MIVOGU-353648 format. One record per residue (C-alpha): residue number from 1; x, y, z; residue in one letter. Coordinates in nm, 3 decimals. Layout:
@n NUM | x X | y Y | z Z | res A
...
REM end
This chain:
@n 1 | x 0.529 | y 0.506 | z 0.745 | res X
@n 2 | x 0.771 | y 0.380 | z 1.009 | res X
@n 3 | x 0.967 | y 0.704 | z 0.978 | res X
@n 4 | x 0.652 | y 0.914 | z 1.001 | res X
@n 5 | x 0.546 | y 0.719 | z 1.311 | res X
@n 6 | x 0.887 | y 0.773 | z 1.476 | res X
@n 7 | x 0.872 | y 1.147 | z 1.404 | res X
@n 8 | x 0.520 | y 1.153 | z 1.548 | res X
@n 9 | x 0.644 | y 0.996 | z 1.870 | res X
@n 10 | x 0.918 | y 1.259 | z 1.889 | res X
@n 11 | x 0.659 | y 1.536 | z 1.843 | res X
@n 12 | x 0.440 | y 1.376 | z 2.111 | res X
@n 13 | x 0.726 | y 1.359 | z 2.361 | res X
@n 14 | x 0.844 | y 1.706 | z 2.262 | res X
@n 15 | x 0.508 | y 1.854 | z 2.358 | res X
@n 16 | x 0.520 | y 1.681 | z 2.695 | res X
@n 17 | x 0.879 | y 1.788 | z 2.771 | res X
@n 18 | x 0.898 | y 2.142 | z 2.629 | res X
@n 19 | x 0.540 | y 2.253 | z 2.694 | res X
@n 20 | x 0.278 | y 2.414 | z 2.475 | res X
@n 21 | x -0.050 | y 2.267 | z 2.357 | res X
@n 22 | x -0.039 | y 1.885 | z 2.340 | res X
@n 23 | x 0.070 | y 1.776 | z 1.994 | res X
@n 24 | x -0.046 | y 1.445 | z 1.842 | res X
@n 25 | x -0.204 | y 1.332 | z 2.173 | res X
@n 26 | x -0.267 | y 0.976 | z 2.050 | res X
@n 27 | x 0.085 | y 0.922 | z 1.912 | res X
@n 28 | x 0.143 | y 0.650 | z 2.172 | res X
@n 29 | x -0.042 | y 0.436 | z 1.916 | res X
@n 30 | x 0.272 | y 0.454 | z 1.702 | res X
@n 31 | x 0.406 | y 0.175 | z 1.925 | res X
@n 32 | x 0.114 | y -0.050 | z 1.830 | res X
@n 33 | x 0.174 | y 0.037 | z 1.466 | res X
@n 34 | x 0.544 | y -0.052 | z 1.508 | res X
@n 35 | x 0.452 | y -0.390 | z 1.655 | res X
@n 36 | x 0.220 | y -0.464 | z 1.364 | res X
@n 37 | x 0.475 | y -0.356 | z 1.106 | res X
@n 38 | x 0.742 | y -0.559 | z 1.284 | res X
@n 39 | x 0.533 | y -0.874 | z 1.247 | res X
@n 40 | x 0.506 | y -0.817 | z 0.872 | res X
@n 41 | x 0.873 | y -0.735 | z 0.821 | res X
@n 42 | x 1.015 | y -1.006 | z 1.048 | res X
@n 43 | x 0.795 | y -1.273 | z 0.890 | res X
@n 44 | x 0.893 | y -1.150 | z 0.542 | res X
@n 45 | x 1.264 | y -1.160 | z 0.624 | res X
@n 46 | x 1.293 | y -1.471 | z 0.841 | res X
@n 47 | x 0.995 | y -1.707 | z 0.825 | res X
@n 48 | x 1.132 | y -1.920 | z 0.540 | res X
@n 49 | x 1.461 | y -1.969 | z 0.724 | res X
@n 50 | x 1.290 | y -2.035 | z 1.056 | res X
@n 51 | x 1.083 | y -2.309 | z 0.893 | res X
@n 52 | x 1.415 | y -2.476 | z 0.809 | res X
@n 53 | x 1.516 | y -2.457 | z 1.174 | res X
@n 54 | x 1.766 | y -2.167 | z 1.161 | res X
@n 55 | x 1.651 | y -2.037 | z 1.497 | res X
@n 56 | x 1.991 | y -1.948 | z 1.645 | res X
@n 57 | x 2.098 | y -1.755 | z 1.336 | res X
@n 58 | x 1.769 | y -1.562 | z 1.348 | res X
@n 59 | x 1.817 | y -1.467 | z 1.715 | res X
@n 60 | x 2.175 | y -1.356 | z 1.650 | res X
@n 61 | x 2.060 | y -1.144 | z 1.357 | res X
@n 62 | x 1.792 | y -0.972 | z 1.564 | res X
@n 63 | x 2.039 | y -0.899 | z 1.845 | res X
@n 64 | x 2.280 | y -0.745 | z 1.594 | res X
@n 65 | x 2.000 | y -0.540 | z 1.442 | res X
@n 66 | x 1.862 | y -0.396 | z 1.767 | res X
@n 67 | x 2.128 | y -0.378 | z 2.035 | res X
@n 68 | x 2.392 | y -0.135 | z 1.903 | res X
@n 69 | x 2.145 | y 0.155 | z 1.914 | res X
@n 70 | x 1.988 | y 0.028 | z 2.238 | res X
@n 71 | x 2.330 | y 0.064 | z 2.401 | res X
@n 72 | x 2.367 | y 0.419 | z 2.266 | res X
@n 73 | x 2.026 | y 0.505 | z 2.409 | res X
@n 74 | x 2.133 | y 0.358 | z 2.744 | res X
@n 75 | x 2.454 | y 0.563 | z 2.749 | res X
@n 76 | x 2.268 | y 0.884 | z 2.668 | res X
@n 77 | x 1.996 | y 0.804 | z 2.919 | res X
@n 78 | x 2.232 | y 0.727 | z 3.206 | res X
@n 79 | x 2.419 | y 1.050 | z 3.134 | res X
@n 80 | x 2.095 | y 1.236 | z 3.208 | res X
@n 81 | x 2.024 | y 1.039 | z 3.525 | res X
@n 82 | x 2.379 | y 1.048 | z 3.660 | res X
@n 83 | x 2.394 | y 1.429 | z 3.633 | res X
@n 84 | x 2.048 | y 1.496 | z 3.777 | res X
@n 85 | x 1.984 | y 1.609 | z 4.138 | res X
@n 86 | x 1.799 | y 1.284 | z 4.212 | res X
@n 87 | x 2.114 | y 1.080 | z 4.147 | res X
@n 88 | x 2.280 | y 1.228 | z 4.454 | res X
@n 89 | x 2.045 | y 1.021 | z 4.670 | res X
@n 90 | x 2.126 | y 0.696 | z 4.490 | res X
@n 91 | x 2.417 | y 0.459 | z 4.565 | res X
@n 92 | x 2.652 | y 0.420 | z 4.270 | res X
@n 93 | x 2.571 | y 0.049 | z 4.239 | res X
@n 94 | x 2.202 | y 0.127 | z 4.177 | res X
@n 95 | x 2.295 | y 0.364 | z 3.895 | res X
@n 96 | x 2.518 | y 0.087 | z 3.759 | res X
@n 97 | x 2.238 | y -0.169 | z 3.773 | res X
@n 98 | x 2.002 | y 0.073 | z 3.601 | res X
@n 99 | x 2.253 | y 0.122 | z 3.321 | res X
@n 100 | x 2.312 | y -0.254 | z 3.286 | res X
@n 101 | x 1.939 | y -0.323 | z 3.260 | res X
@n 102 | x 1.903 | y -0.043 | z 3.004 | res X
@n 103 | x 2.195 | y -0.175 | z 2.796 | res X
@n 104 | x 2.041 | y -0.524 | z 2.801 | res X
@n 105 | x 1.695 | y -0.375 | z 2.737 | res X
@n 106 | x 1.548 | y -0.547 | z 3.041 | res X
@n 107 | x 1.273 | y -0.394 | z 3.257 | res X
@n 108 | x 1.321 | y -0.251 | z 3.603 | res X
@n 109 | x 1.029 | y -0.402 | z 3.792 | res X
@n 110 | x 1.030 | y -0.167 | z 4.091 | res X
@n 111 | x 0.881 | y 0.180 | z 4.085 | res X
@n 112 | x 1.062 | y 0.490 | z 4.213 | res X
@n 113 | x 1.411 | y 0.338 | z 4.212 | res X
@n 114 | x 1.495 | y 0.666 | z 4.047 | res X
@n 115 | x 1.278 | y 0.922 | z 4.229 | res X
@n 116 | x 0.964 | y 1.026 | z 4.048 | res X
@n 117 | x 0.943 | y 0.757 | z 3.783 | res X
@n 118 | x 0.751 | y 0.431 | z 3.766 | res X
@n 119 | x 0.860 | y 0.342 | z 3.412 | res X
@n 120 | x 0.996 | y -0.008 | z 3.354 | res X
@n 121 | x 1.279 | y 0.160 | z 3.157 | res X
@n 122 | x 1.360 | y 0.478 | z 3.353 | res X
@n 123 | x 1.700 | y 0.526 | z 3.187 | res X
@n 124 | x 1.559 | y 0.561 | z 2.836 | res X
@n 125 | x 1.180 | y 0.580 | z 2.816 | res X
@n 126 | x 1.122 | y 0.442 | z 2.462 | res X
@n 127 | x 1.317 | y 0.126 | z 2.547 | res X
@n 128 | x 1.007 | y -0.018 | z 2.714 | res X
@n 129 | x 0.862 | y -0.103 | z 2.372 | res X
@n 130 | x 1.196 | y -0.248 | z 2.259 | res X
@n 131 | x 1.182 | y -0.488 | z 2.554 | res X
@n 132 | x 0.847 | y -0.617 | z 2.431 | res X
@n 133 | x 0.973 | y -0.618 | z 2.072 | res X
@n 134 | x 1.266 | y -0.839 | z 2.171 | res X
@n 135 | x 1.035 | y -1.061 | z 2.376 | res X
@n 136 | x 0.797 | y -1.120 | z 2.086 | res X
@n 137 | x 1.085 | y -1.172 | z 1.843 | res X
@n 138 | x 1.220 | y -1.450 | z 2.064 | res X
@n 139 | x 0.875 | y -1.606 | z 2.104 | res X
@n 140 | x 0.824 | y -1.600 | z 1.728 | res X
@n 141 | x 1.166 | y -1.755 | z 1.670 | res X
@n 142 | x 1.075 | y -2.055 | z 1.884 | res X
@n 143 | x 0.718 | y -2.084 | z 1.756 | res X
@n 144 | x 0.758 | y -2.022 | z 1.383 | res X
@n 145 | x 0.837 | y -2.380 | z 1.286 | res X
@n 146 | x 0.516 | y -2.502 | z 1.450 | res X
@n 147 | x 0.299 | y -2.200 | z 1.372 | res X
@n 148 | x 0.037 | y -2.326 | z 1.130 | res X
@n 149 | x -0.202 | y -2.072 | z 0.982 | res X
@n 150 | x -0.484 | y -2.213 | z 1.195 | res X
@n 151 | x -0.281 | y -2.170 | z 1.514 | res X
@n 152 | x -0.181 | y -1.823 | z 1.403 | res X
@n 153 | x -0.545 | y -1.721 | z 1.355 | res X
@n 154 | x -0.634 | y -1.856 | z 1.701 | res X
@n 155 | x -0.349 | y -1.657 | z 1.858 | res X
@n 156 | x -0.461 | y -1.340 | z 1.681 | res X
@n 157 | x -0.824 | y -1.378 | z 1.791 | res X
@n 158 | x -0.746 | y -1.468 | z 2.154 | res X
@n 159 | x -0.484 | y -1.194 | z 2.189 | res X
@n 160 | x -0.724 | y -0.936 | z 2.043 | res X
@n 161 | x -0.983 | y -1.029 | z 2.307 | res X
@n 162 | x -0.725 | y -1.003 | z 2.585 | res X
@n 163 | x -0.588 | y -0.671 | z 2.461 | res X
@n 164 | x -0.939 | y -0.529 | z 2.423 | res X
@n 165 | x -1.002 | y -0.609 | z 2.790 | res X
@n 166 | x -0.694 | y -0.404 | z 2.879 | res X
@n 167 | x -0.795 | y -0.118 | z 2.648 | res X
@n 168 | x -1.142 | y -0.086 | z 2.796 | res X
@n 169 | x -1.014 | y -0.139 | z 3.151 | res X
@n 170 | x -0.766 | y 0.151 | z 3.122 | res X
@n 171 | x -0.985 | y 0.338 | z 2.868 | res X
@n 172 | x -0.675 | y 0.371 | z 2.652 | res X
@n 173 | x -0.425 | y 0.148 | z 2.472 | res X
@n 174 | x -0.140 | y 0.335 | z 2.636 | res X
@n 175 | x -0.034 | y 0.070 | z 2.887 | res X
@n 176 | x 0.267 | y -0.152 | z 2.949 | res X
@n 177 | x 0.497 | y 0.143 | z 3.017 | res X
@n 178 | x 0.478 | y 0.142 | z 3.396 | res X
@n 179 | x 0.562 | y -0.117 | z 3.659 | res X
@n 180 | x 0.203 | y -0.154 | z 3.778 | res X
@n 181 | x 0.076 | y -0.248 | z 3.430 | res X
@n 182 | x 0.377 | y -0.428 | z 3.283 | res X
@n 183 | x 0.182 | y -0.753 | z 3.245 | res X
@n 184 | x -0.059 | y -0.583 | z 3.005 | res X
@n 185 | x 0.234 | y -0.491 | z 2.786 | res X
@n 186 | x 0.259 | y -0.853 | z 2.676 | res X
@n 187 | x -0.104 | y -0.841 | z 2.565 | res X
@n 188 | x -0.032 | y -0.518 | z 2.381 | res X
@n 189 | x 0.246 | y -0.669 | z 2.169 | res X
@n 190 | x 0.108 | y -1.017 | z 2.090 | res X
@n 191 | x -0.197 | y -0.914 | z 1.888 | res X
@n 192 | x -0.037 | y -0.661 | z 1.650 | res X
@n 193 | x 0.282 | y -0.863 | z 1.596 | res X
@n 194 | x 0.108 | y -1.189 | z 1.509 | res X
@n 195 | x -0.150 | y -0.997 | z 1.305 | res X
@n 196 | x 0.145 | y -0.871 | z 1.101 | res X
@n 197 | x 0.275 | y -1.226 | z 1.063 | res X
@n 198 | x -0.070 | y -1.339 | z 0.948 | res X
@n 199 | x -0.103 | y -1.052 | z 0.699 | res X
@n 200 | x 0.238 | y -1.135 | z 0.554 | res X
@n 201 | x 0.153 | y -1.506 | z 0.527 | res X
@n 202 | x -0.177 | y -1.439 | z 0.349 | res X
@n 203 | x -0.007 | y -1.191 | z 0.116 | res X
@n 204 | x 0.269 | y -1.440 | z 0.035 | res X
@n 205 | x 0.003 | y -1.693 | z -0.062 | res X
@n 206 | x -0.157 | y -1.446 | z -0.300 | res X
@n 207 | x -0.461 | y -1.395 | z -0.077 | res X
@n 208 | x -0.433 | y -1.015 | z -0.062 | res X
@n 209 | x -0.498 | y -0.784 | z -0.357 | res X
@n 210 | x -0.501 | y -0.418 | z -0.263 | res X
@n 211 | x -0.550 | y -0.111 | z -0.483 | res X
@n 212 | x -0.255 | y 0.126 | z -0.519 | res X
@n 213 | x -0.262 | y 0.415 | z -0.272 | res X
@n 214 | x -0.003 | y 0.693 | z -0.262 | res X
@n 215 | x 0.238 | y 0.662 | z 0.034 | res X
@n 216 | x 0.168 | y 1.024 | z 0.128 | res X
@n 217 | x -0.202 | y 0.943 | z 0.168 | res X
@n 218 | x -0.124 | y 0.649 | z 0.397 | res X
@n 219 | x 0.119 | y 0.859 | z 0.600 | res X
@n 220 | x -0.142 | y 1.134 | z 0.644 | res X
@n 221 | x -0.396 | y 0.875 | z 0.755 | res X
@n 222 | x -0.155 | y 0.746 | z 1.018 | res X
@n 223 | x -0.088 | y 1.098 | z 1.148 | res X
@n 224 | x -0.463 | y 1.169 | z 1.164 | res X
@n 225 | x -0.507 | y 0.874 | z 1.400 | res X
@n 226 | x -0.232 | y 1.021 | z 1.620 | res X
@n 227 | x -0.390 | y 1.368 | z 1.618 | res X
@n 228 | x -0.748 | y 1.274 | z 1.706 | res X
@n 229 | x -0.821 | y 1.401 | z 2.060 | res X
@n 230 | x -1.054 | y 1.182 | z 2.265 | res X
@n 231 | x -1.145 | y 1.127 | z 2.627 | res X
@n 232 | x -1.268 | y 0.843 | z 2.845 | res X
@n 233 | x -1.459 | y 0.562 | z 2.676 | res X
@n 234 | x -1.424 | y 0.730 | z 2.336 | res X
@n 235 | x -1.046 | y 0.691 | z 2.366 | res X
@n 236 | x -1.085 | y 0.319 | z 2.427 | res X
@n 237 | x -1.317 | y 0.278 | z 2.128 | res X
@n 238 | x -1.095 | y 0.479 | z 1.892 | res X
@n 239 | x -0.774 | y 0.309 | z 2.008 | res X
@n 240 | x -0.931 | y -0.033 | z 1.963 | res X
@n 241 | x -1.055 | y 0.055 | z 1.613 | res X
@n 242 | x -0.714 | y 0.192 | z 1.512 | res X
@n 243 | x -0.526 | y -0.114 | z 1.637 | res X
@n 244 | x -0.771 | y -0.379 | z 1.517 | res X
@n 245 | x -0.893 | y -0.226 | z 1.190 | res X
@n 246 | x -0.724 | y 0.092 | z 1.068 | res X
@n 247 | x -0.357 | y -0.006 | z 1.104 | res X
@n 248 | x -0.395 | y -0.355 | z 0.951 | res X
@n 249 | x -0.585 | y -0.193 | z 0.660 | res X
@n 250 | x -0.310 | y 0.065 | z 0.613 | res X
@n 251 | x -0.043 | y -0.207 | z 0.611 | res X
@n 252 | x -0.238 | y -0.409 | z 0.353 | res X
@n 253 | x -0.278 | y -0.103 | z 0.132 | res X
@n 254 | x 0.091 | y -0.020 | z 0.169 | res X
@n 255 | x 0.193 | y -0.370 | z 0.059 | res X
@n 256 | x 0.034 | y -0.303 | z -0.279 | res X
@n 257 | x 0.236 | y 0.013 | z -0.342 | res X
@n 258 | x 0.579 | y 0.043 | z -0.506 | res X
@n 259 | x 0.756 | y 0.378 | z -0.496 | res X
@n 260 | x 1.018 | y 0.494 | z -0.742 | res X
@n 261 | x 1.253 | y 0.786 | z -0.813 | res X
@n 262 | x 1.277 | y 1.075 | z -0.569 | res X
@n 263 | x 0.976 | y 0.949 | z -0.376 | res X
@n 264 | x 1.154 | y 0.622 | z -0.311 | res X
@n 265 | x 1.463 | y 0.804 | z -0.183 | res X
@n 266 | x 1.253 | y 1.005 | z 0.063 | res X
@n 267 | x 1.079 | y 0.692 | z 0.189 | res X
@n 268 | x 1.408 | y 0.507 | z 0.230 | res X
@n 269 | x 1.546 | y 0.804 | z 0.423 | res X
@n 270 | x 1.245 | y 0.807 | z 0.655 | res X
@n 271 | x 1.271 | y 0.434 | z 0.714 | res X
@n 272 | x 1.644 | y 0.462 | z 0.783 | res X
@n 273 | x 1.581 | y 0.743 | z 1.033 | res X
@n 274 | x 1.301 | y 0.572 | z 1.223 | res X
@n 275 | x 1.479 | y 0.334 | z 1.459 | res X
@n 276 | x 1.778 | y 0.549 | z 1.566 | res X
@n 277 | x 1.554 | y 0.853 | z 1.617 | res X
@n 278 | x 1.305 | y 0.654 | z 1.820 | res X
@n 279 | x 1.563 | y 0.503 | z 2.053 | res X
@n 280 | x 1.775 | y 0.814 | z 2.125 | res X
@n 281 | x 1.539 | y 1.112 | z 2.104 | res X
@n 282 | x 1.416 | y 1.105 | z 2.465 | res X
@n 283 | x 1.753 | y 1.149 | z 2.646 | res X
@n 284 | x 1.850 | y 1.415 | z 2.389 | res X
@n 285 | x 1.525 | y 1.597 | z 2.465 | res X
@n 286 | x 1.597 | y 1.573 | z 2.837 | res X
@n 287 | x 1.936 | y 1.738 | z 2.790 | res X
@n 288 | x 1.780 | y 2.010 | z 2.577 | res X
@n 289 | x 1.511 | y 2.063 | z 2.843 | res X
@n 290 | x 1.791 | y 2.167 | z 3.077 | res X
@n 291 | x 1.906 | y 2.416 | z 2.815 | res X
@n 292 | x 1.547 | y 2.541 | z 2.787 | res X
@n 293 | x 1.534 | y 2.609 | z 3.161 | res X
@n 294 | x 1.868 | y 2.793 | z 3.146 | res X
@n 295 | x 1.769 | y 3.005 | z 2.846 | res X
@n 296 | x 1.419 | y 3.060 | z 2.984 | res X
@n 297 | x 1.558 | y 3.241 | z 3.285 | res X
@n 298 | x 1.707 | y 3.501 | z 3.050 | res X
@n 299 | x 1.472 | y 3.523 | z 2.751 | res X
@n 300 | x 1.137 | y 3.384 | z 2.637 | res X
@n 301 | x 1.144 | y 3.128 | z 2.354 | res X
@n 302 | x 0.832 | y 2.958 | z 2.220 | res X
@n 303 | x 0.785 | y 2.598 | z 2.329 | res X
@n 304 | x 0.714 | y 2.507 | z 1.967 | res X
@n 305 | x 1.051 | y 2.648 | z 1.859 | res X
@n 306 | x 1.212 | y 2.427 | z 2.121 | res X
@n 307 | x 1.021 | y 2.126 | z 1.992 | res X
@n 308 | x 1.124 | y 2.200 | z 1.633 | res X
@n 309 | x 1.487 | y 2.252 | z 1.732 | res X
@n 310 | x 1.490 | y 1.939 | z 1.948 | res X
@n 311 | x 1.351 | y 1.722 | z 1.668 | res X
@n 312 | x 1.593 | y 1.868 | z 1.413 | res X
@n 313 | x 1.888 | y 1.816 | z 1.648 | res X
@n 314 | x 1.781 | y 1.461 | z 1.743 | res X
@n 315 | x 1.731 | y 1.381 | z 1.373 | res X
@n 316 | x 2.084 | y 1.499 | z 1.292 | res X
@n 317 | x 2.229 | y 1.293 | z 1.579 | res X
@n 318 | x 2.023 | y 0.989 | z 1.477 | res X
@n 319 | x 2.142 | y 1.007 | z 1.115 | res X
@n 320 | x 2.503 | y 1.052 | z 1.223 | res X
@n 321 | x 2.469 | y 0.761 | z 1.463 | res X
@n 322 | x 2.315 | y 0.547 | z 1.192 | res X
@n 323 | x 2.583 | y 0.613 | z 0.930 | res X
@n 324 | x 2.896 | y 0.631 | z 1.147 | res X
@n 325 | x 2.811 | y 0.387 | z 1.426 | res X
@n 326 | x 2.510 | y 0.163 | z 1.372 | res X
@n 327 | x 2.583 | y 0.048 | z 1.016 | res X
@n 328 | x 2.957 | y -0.018 | z 1.069 | res X
@n 329 | x 2.903 | y -0.194 | z 1.403 | res X
@n 330 | x 2.629 | y -0.417 | z 1.264 | res X
@n 331 | x 2.843 | y -0.497 | z 0.961 | res X
@n 332 | x 3.138 | y -0.591 | z 1.184 | res X
@n 333 | x 2.923 | y -0.807 | z 1.411 | res X
@n 334 | x 2.768 | y -0.979 | z 1.109 | res X
@n 335 | x 3.115 | y -1.059 | z 0.970 | res X
@n 336 | x 3.221 | y -1.199 | z 1.306 | res X
@n 337 | x 2.908 | y -1.415 | z 1.323 | res X
@n 338 | x 2.966 | y -1.553 | z 0.974 | res X
@n 339 | x 3.334 | y -1.620 | z 1.039 | res X
@n 340 | x 3.252 | y -1.799 | z 1.362 | res X
@n 341 | x 2.985 | y -2.013 | z 1.194 | res X
@n 342 | x 3.234 | y -2.115 | z 0.922 | res X
@n 343 | x 3.498 | y -2.204 | z 1.181 | res X
@n 344 | x 3.270 | y -2.446 | z 1.371 | res X
@n 345 | x 3.372 | y -2.802 | z 1.273 | res X
@n 346 | x 3.109 | y -3.022 | z 1.121 | res X
@n 347 | x 2.957 | y -3.286 | z 1.344 | res X
@n 348 | x 2.969 | y -3.662 | z 1.279 | res X
@n 349 | x 2.777 | y -3.781 | z 0.974 | res X
REM end
């Protein structure tokens, strides 16, 4: 499902960049789904160790997991900005600061530093959600040891109320991307992430029994929520229902399913593709948009062909980056971390 959600985001951005009829107009909800899934997966992988106090090891592991591809996205993104006409008006030190913030996955809290954009991550658009992902990972790392189930339930309820205020204020859940609404981004991440943690905790205690549902059915359901066109108040209502009800239900159903054989290989492939595709597809699309303008002056090519080609090309780059860069770099950094931890002398008894 994570892979399907990442592909949906790429289709959504492809429609906005290359033209044509809007495709999957609600695919911004994939971010909310990612946050929810992250809460489940992070709690599954780390909660037991965090309860023992291994906070620093957890933070190191999350940095190693996320930052190699964040840096690639920053390099690709700055290559687009540095070669664009708008960069001629910018001092070199501003471009350098933009790249540094992108490489560290920190927000730029001033609109129009790069002309025409008010995104908190103008170098690489999708990085805005990674900033909030890193934020909530750090918060969870420091809270986990003291996070009783009762406190977790209170956080989930309060954060849902706060996020619902934002959803009905903007009449959409698509906020947190721009400088003017960055504060609401924190509300957007807290509810789904800690809902995921709560779902995982209840499941670990045997409190969840879900019927088996084919992964393809769950994936189709997710895509349907991305494809449902709405306007105004209806958008707010549907977004709220998806975030608060549909996506948690899908996660619970998915936790009861075990794939095998060729199906398992396809699902593993989709999961492997999801993160690198998500973090690098936008700057690749921006480069290809330049090619579209060049070709378009000579011959007419359907916008949908451009979208298909862009996704195929970005997928190939993402898979190559995963196998030949991301995996080896993370393995090397993990070895260095383990060697360093073994070399630290023991303290006094």
